[in-house]
N, C-alpha and C positions, 0 to 999 in steps of 0.2 A: 447412547440414549440422549445425552444432552445435545449432541450434534443434530439429531433428528428433531428435537424440540426447537432448536434454534432455526433450522430450516423451515419448520412449520410456521413459526412466528414470522420469519422473513417473508414467506409466501403470502401469509394473511395480510401483512402490512402492504406488500407490493400490490396485491389484488384488491385493496380497499377502494371501493368506488362510492364516493359521496355518502349516502345513507343506506345503500344496499347491504353492506356488510357491517353495519353499525353494531348489531347484536353480537357478531363475532368479535368485533374489536373490544366490546365491553367484557366479553368472556376471557379475553387475553390478559386483562389486567392482573388477575391472580397468578396466571402462568408466568408473566413477566416478573412479578414480584418474587415468586419462588425461585425462578431462574437466577435473578440477581442475588438473592440471598445465598443460593447454592454456590455461585461463583465467588461471592465475597468470603464465604466461610472456607473456601479452598478444599472442600471435600467432594468435588464433582467427580463422578465415576468411581468412587471408592465403595467397597462393600462394608467396611466397618471403620469406626473412628479409632485410629491408632496413634502412636506417638508422632509419626511423621505428619499426619494430618493436623494434629494439634499445633505443631510448629507452623503449618500453613495458615491456620486460623489466626495465630498471633501475628504472623508476618503481615497478613492482610489487614488486620485491625491496626497494626503499627503504621502501615502505609496510609490508612485513612486518617489516623491521628496526626501524622506528619503533614498531610495535606491541609488539615484544619489549622495547624500551627503556621504553615506558610501563608495561608489565607488571612489569618489574623495579623501576621507580621507585615504583609505587603498590601493589605486592603483595609482592614478595620482600624488598625492602630494609626496609620497616617491620616485617615479620615477623622478620627477622634481628635488628633492633635490639631488638625486644621480647624475643626469646629471650636475647640477650646481657644485657639489663637484669635479667631474671628470674634468670639464672645468677649474676650479680654479687650480687644481693640474697641469694640462697641461700648463696653462699660467705661473705658478711659476717655471718651469724648468729652471735651470741655468747650465752654463758650469761646469762640474765636478760632476754633479749628476749621480747616478747610476739608470738606468731606465730598465724596462722590457716592451717589446712590446706585442701587442695582439697575435703575432705569436710565442712568447716565446723567442725572442732574448734578451739577457741581455748585457748591455754595459755601457760605461761611456760617457757622453755627451761632445762633443768637440766644437760644434757650434750650435747656436740657432737663428732662424729667426722668423718672425711673424707666419708662417704656416709650417715650416720645422725644423727638428732636425737632426743633424749629430752626430753619436756616434761611438766609437770604441768598437768592440766586444771582442777583446782578446789582448793578449800580442803581437800578430803579427801585431797589429795596422791596422786591417781591419776596414775600415770606411764604415758605412751604412747611407744613407740619407732616412728619412721617414717623413711622414706627422705627425703633432702633434696629430691628432685624433687617431693615431695608438699606442699611448703610453698607456699601461695598468696600470703601477704603477711607482711611483717615490720613490726610496729608499733613497733619500737624498745624502749627501756628503760623504758617506762611501768610494766610489772609489777614490775620490780626496785625502782623508787622506791616503789611501793605496798607491797611486802614490807618495805622498810626502814622505812617509816612505821609499819607494823603492829608491827614489832619494837620500835621506840621507844615506842609506846603500851603494849605489853605489859610492857616494862621499867619504865615509869613506874607502871603498876598494881601491879607486884610490890614496888617499892621505896617 
């Protein structure tokens, strides 16, 4: 019986022409749902629910649970870790850090607030204010040491 239903569904999907069979396609939604639930429960083609079918139900549900566990371990958990690490990096930005934005701008931080960062992009002292979420990477205090070295060199040249 289930094989004939599957063949009918297959033929209706294959013969679907734009909007001509749209009403038939809408009628197939409950059939597809019932077929999927029947296959999931493991009682396809049985006349009564017995002990062996109950084991089939639990094994099917166990497989679905294992699939969700793997999805959590390999997709959701690493993404949450990455988001947490990025948020921590953005909250630890200090004045003098060299940052790169998601747009590719590179500069040295001159002012930090709770949700905004102002940084200089070049020696021309062009200042740009951005939101903290737009920071892609924090390269640390490299630019501050460079600025300090430039100040020492300029002081030596003056004196």
